[in-house]
N, C-alpha and C positions, 0 to 999 in steps of 0.2 A: 420644103421644110424651112429653108432660110427665111422665106417670107413669113411663115407662121411664127418663127421665133422673133422676128423683128416686130410683129404685131403684138406680141406679149408686152411690149413697152407701152402700148396704148392702154390707158386705164379703163376706158369704156369697153375695149375688147376683152380685157381681163375680167371685168364684171360679167359680161355676157358668157364668157368661158366658164366662170365659177358656177353660174346657174345651170350650165350643161353638165358639169362634172360633179358638183356636190349636192347632197340631198336629193338624189335622183331615185325615183321609184322605178325599179327595173321591171317588176311584174305587179300589175294591179291586183291586190288580193280580192278574191270573190269567195262566196260560200262554197262553190264547187271546188275551187283551188284548195281551200283549207281542208275540205273533206278528202281530196286526193292525197294531200300531204299526210294526213292522219291515217288514212286507209293503208297507204304504203308502209308506214312505220308499224302500225298495229298488225298488219298482215305478217311482217317479218317476225314480230314478237310472237304471234300465234304459231307460226311454223317452228320457231326455235323452242318455244315452250313445249309443244307436242313432241318434238324430237327428243328433247332432254328428258321429258317424263317417260317416254317409251324406253329410253336407255336405262333409267333408274328402275322402272318396274321389271324389265327383263333381267336385271341383275339381282333381284330379290327371289328368295325361295318362296314360291306362292303357297306352299303348304304351311309355312310358319306365319302367314298373315291371317289376321282375324277377318271375319266377314265384314266388319265395319271399318276396316283399314282404309285409309285415304288412297292407298295404292290400288286396292281392289275396286273402289268406288269411282275411280277416275274415268272420265270419258274425254275424248279430245276436245279442246277448247275451240270455240268458233270465233269468227271475227266479231259477231254481234256481242258475244260475251266479253271480248277484249274491250269493246267500246263501253260496255256497262261497268267493267272493272275499273277503267280509267275514270269514269264519271263518279263512281263511289269514292275513289281516292281523292279526287278534287273536292268533293263534298265534305269528306272527312277533314280536309284542311280548313274548311270554312266553319265547320261545326265540330269542335274538339270535345272528345269525351275521354274518361279515364282509361278505358281499354277498348280493344276492337269489338269484343263481345257486347259492349254496351250499345252499339249501334243497332243491334237486333233484339235488345231486351224489351220486355213488356212493362217494365217499371215505369210508372207515370211520370217520374221526374226525368228519367234519361231516355225515354222512348223517342225514337226517330222514325218518321213515316217513309223516308226516302229509300234507305238501304233495303228494307224488307221487300219493297215493291220492285226493286231492280234486280236483286239476286239473293238467293238464300245464303245464309251465313256459311255453311259448310263448303258451298261451291266457291265462295269468295276466298275463304282460307286455303282451299286447295290450289286455286290459281296463284294466290300469293306465295304459297310454299314452292311451287314448281316454276314460277315465272322466270324466263330465261331470254336473253337478248342475243347472245353470240353462240356459235357452234363450238362445243367443247373440242371437237376434232381439229379445229384450227388453232388451238391454244399452243403457245410456245413456252417451253419450260423456263424457269427462272435463270437457269445457268446458261441459256443461249443468248447470243448477242441481240437477237430480234425480239427479246422478251418485252412485253408491254404490260406495265403494272395495272392498267385499267382495261385490259383486253376484254373483260366480261361486259363492259358497257361501251367499248370503243365504237361499235356501230351507231349507238345512240348519240354520242358526242359528235362524231363525224357528220351524222345526218343533220343535227341541229346547226352546226357551223355552216354546212353547205346551204341550207335553207335561209339562214340569216343573211348570207351574202347574195343569194339568188334573187331575193325580192326587193332589196333596197341597198343603195349606196349612201353612206352618211354624209352629213354636211361637213364643211371644212374643219370646224372645231370638234375635236374628239378628245376623249380622255381615257386613261388606263388606270384601273383601280382593282382592289381586291374585294372579293365577296365571299361569304361563308354559307355553306349548306349545313344546317344544324344536324349533328350526328354525334352520339355518345356511345355507339357500339364499338366493336373490335375491328380495327383496321390499322395497318402499319403506316398509312399516310394520313391518318386523322391528325389534325393540328390543334394547338391551343393558342389563342390570341387574346391576351388579357385586356387589350384596349378596344376590342370589338363587343358589340351588344350580344352577338352570338359567339361565345368564347370557344366552344368545342365544335368541330365539324370538318368538312372538306373545304379546302381553300381553292378559290377560282380566281384567275386573272382574266379580266374582261376589258375589251375595247368597245367603248360606248360612244354614241353621239351625245355631245354635251347638252344640246338644247332639249332633246326628248328623252334621253336615257336609253335609246334603242341599243340593244346588245348586238354588235356586228360580228364579234369573234370572241371565243372563250377558250381558255386553256385551264386544265385541272392540274393542280399540284399533286404529284404522285410519288414524292420521295425517291426519285430516280437520280442517282449520282451522275449518270451520263448526260443529264439535261441540266444546264445551268439555270439557276433561278435568280441570278443577279438582275437588278432592275433594267439595265441596259439590254441584256440578252432577251428578257421577257418582252420588253417593248418592241424590239426589232422583230421577234417572231410574230407578234400580234399585228404589227404594222405592215409587214411584208406583203400579205395578200392585198391590202388596201392600196399600197403603192403600186403594185402590179396592175390592179384594176384601173387606177388613174392613168398610168402610163398607156394602157391599151386604149383608153378613151382619148388621150392626147394624140395617139397615132391615127385613130379613126378621124379625128377632127382635122388633122393636118393633111389628109389625103386630098380633099377637094382643093385646098390651097395649092398643093403640088401640081394637080392636074390643070388648074387655071394658069399657074405660072408657066407650065410647059406650053400652053397654047398661046 
């Protein structure tokens, strides 16, 4: 290790080291890899959505439900339907219309050919109504010390962060900034930021690669008094996994030097 540390003083060695440490693609993305990532996540959504829907339907008095009730017409969602549901949501972001129903309208001005071919309207609305990500049985009450304000979407956030780190290690120049997810509904950790283009929504803290904008780590503001949102604290929480990853790489690079020095 002493030999490795002394070599850090050599500028050419440092440059070679930086190429090994920074901007490193850990996993080469392929079509099959992307499909595996999405399949795993969508499968968990499928399982939790069906579990949640069964619990809701079982809690209803079936005699009080009409024959056209969404509860009575429900059938377990399949993985293929989850793919179609996500595809429609992405397309809706590209082709904005006044209401959800307008994507299935026959009006010549608003008509869209994509959504009706992929899924009927009532099925889409049913999946949207029952969509679930986390198991309700694992929820921790607000009064408990382990309470998580975003526990309903925690698996989604953790999964994204894990995959961001799994496939790529950013270059040396990184930045930390705020981002906004537009939202004007009811939520206790919805924020208002007058200087942002999107003024109402959910606030995110992101660690990104400066050159490409690649998001390596993300944290969601959730109005939790137990978690400090001071700039220094947020920076250290986001940087800590990256520092650990670099330290692991340094240890791996130092091992051959140690073995050579021993011989």
